[in-house]
C-alpha positions in Angstrom: 212.7 -0.1 375.5 209.6 1.7 374.1 210.2 3.6 370.9 208.4 7.0 370.7 207.2 7.8 367.3 207.2 11.5 366.4 204.4 12.9 364.2 206.5 15.2 362.0 203.4 16.7 360.3 201.9 17.7 363.6 205.1 19.2 364.8 205.5 21.2 361.6 201.8 22.3 361.9 202.3 23.4 365.5 205.5 25.3 364.6 203.7 27.0 361.7 200.8 28.0 363.9 203.1 29.3 366.6 205.0 31.3 363.9 201.8 32.7 362.5 200.6 33.7 365.9 203.9 35.5 366.6 203.7 37.3 363.3 200.2 38.4 364.0 201.2 39.6 367.5 204.1 41.5 366.0 201.8 43.2 363.4 199.3 44.1 366.1 202.0 45.6 368.3 203.5 47.6 365.5 200.1 48.9 364.5 199.3 49.7 368.2 202.4 51.9 368.4 201.5 53.6 365.1 198.0 54.4 366.5 199.6 56.0 369.6 201.6 58.3 367.3 198.6 59.0 365.1 196.3 59.9 368.0 198.9 62.4 369.3 199.6 63.9 365.9 195.9 64.1 365.0 195.1 66.1 368.1 198.0 68.5 367.4 196.9 68.8 363.8 193.3 69.8 364.7 194.6 72.4 367.2 197.1 73.8 364.6 194.3 73.9 361.9 192.0 75.8 364.1 194.7 78.2 365.1 195.3 79.3 361.5 191.6 79.7 360.4 190.9 82.9 362.3 187.4 83.9 363.5 185.0 82.3 364.2 187.1 79.1 364.4 189.5 80.4 366.9 186.8 81.5 369.3 186.4 79.2 372.3 182.6 79.4 372.0 182.5 78.5 368.3 180.3 75.5 367.7 180.8 74.5 364.0 177.6 73.5 362.2 177.5 69.7 361.4 178.8 68.7 358.0 179.0 65.3 356.5 182.4 64.4 355.0 181.6 62.7 351.6 183.0 59.2 351.4 184.1 59.0 355.1 182.2 56.9 357.5 181.4 58.6 360.8 183.2 57.4 363.9 180.4 58.7 366.2 179.0 55.3 367.1 179.0 54.8 370.9 181.8 52.8 372.5 179.3 50.1 373.5 178.0 49.7 370.0 181.6 49.7 368.7 182.6 46.9 371.0 179.5 44.9 370.0 180.8 44.8 366.4 183.6 42.3 367.1 187.2 42.4 365.9 186.6 41.8 362.3 183.9 44.4 361.8 185.9 47.0 363.8 188.9 46.4 361.5 186.8 46.6 358.4 185.3 50.0 359.5 188.8 51.3 360.3 190.1 50.1 357.0 187.3 51.9 355.2 188.1 55.1 357.0 191.8 54.9 356.4 191.3 54.1 352.7 189.6 57.5 352.4 191.4 59.8 354.9 194.7 60.2 352.9 192.8 61.7 349.9 190.7 64.0 352.1 193.7 65.2 354.1 195.6 65.9 350.9 192.6 68.0 349.7 192.7 70.0 352.9 196.4 70.5 352.4 195.8 71.9 348.9 193.1 74.3 350.3 195.4 75.5 353.1 198.2 76.1 350.6 195.8 78.7 349.0 194.1 80.0 352.2 197.1 80.0 354.5 200.3 79.9 352.3 202.6 80.9 355.1 201.4 78.3 357.6 204.3 75.9 357.0 203.9 73.9 360.2 200.2 73.2 359.4 201.2 72.1 355.8 203.9 69.8 357.2 201.4 68.3 359.7 198.9 67.7 357.0 201.5 66.0 354.8 202.6 63.8 357.7 199.0 62.9 358.4 198.6 61.7 354.9 201.7 59.4 355.2 200.6 58.1 358.6 197.1 57.3 357.4 198.5 55.4 354.5 200.9 53.5 356.8 198.1 52.6 359.1 195.9 51.4 356.2 198.7 49.1 355.2 199.1 47.7 358.7 195.4 47.1 359.1 195.4 45.2 355.8 198.1 43.0 357.1 196.3 42.3 360.4 193.0 41.6 358.5 194.8 39.2 356.2 196.4 37.3 359.1 193.0 37.0 360.8 191.2 36.0 357.6 189.0 39.1 357.6 187.9 40.2 354.1 188.9 43.7 353.0 186.1 46.2 352.5 185.4 47.3 348.9 187.5 50.3 347.7 186.0 53.7 348.4 183.8 55.1 345.8 185.0 58.4 344.3 183.2 61.2 345.9 181.8 64.1 343.9 184.5 66.7 343.1 182.4 69.7 344.1 184.5 72.4 345.7 183.5 74.6 348.6 182.0 77.8 347.2 183.6 80.2 349.7 186.7 80.4 351.9 184.5 79.9 355.0 183.0 76.7 353.6 186.5 75.5 352.6 187.7 76.1 356.2 184.6 74.4 357.6 185.1 71.4 355.4 188.7 71.1 356.3 187.8 71.4 360.0 185.5 68.5 359.8 188.1 66.4 358.0 190.7 67.1 360.6 188.2 66.5 363.5 187.1 63.2 362.0 190.7 62.3 361.5 191.3 62.9 365.2 188.2 60.9 366.1 189.2 57.9 363.9 192.7 58.0 365.4 191.2 57.8 368.9 189.0 54.9 367.7 191.8 53.0 366.1 194.0 53.4 369.2 191.3 52.1 371.5 190.7 49.1 369.1 194.4 48.3 368.9 194.8 48.4 372.7 192.2 45.7 372.9 193.7 43.7 370.1 197.2 43.9 371.8 195.7 42.3 374.9 194.2 39.5 372.8 197.4 38.9 370.8 200.3 39.7 373.1 203.9 39.3 372.1 
């Protein structure tokens, strides 16, 4: 009778790889579900923000002038260019955005506490957005670690110059909320693709 020898090291390695793949797939699926929530909440937040700022923000014809958000990368790259980056670079860009967004959204919340003190629903949504962005940042870090993708450097502290008028404060907050929505959409699209590559 032929005796079959079992390579225990190979079996352990195979089991370890299978476990690692399962853990990665689980992280991706959890993060995907979080991006679904974040996308929905960010759209609600932007609508709620606009609703409380009055004219001209609430006018359907209002086209806000462009304004850079210090420290926050822009999500405006085309879908084709975004896909060309590859998984690792996409995750690094998302990680950079979500390392910065919690601080920016917290600043908007402070501004709105002064400008619209009775807008409790808006304040709650901004507070929830800060928590959700921090949660997504942590999930992205876990996925990047599992894929061996290096984390981006921590964001540089941006200048602490405050808007010089209520209008500029509202405009600044608007752009933060809109970029938050745009990054939420971008993160959702990215995690949809990752979920297909690493299914449970």
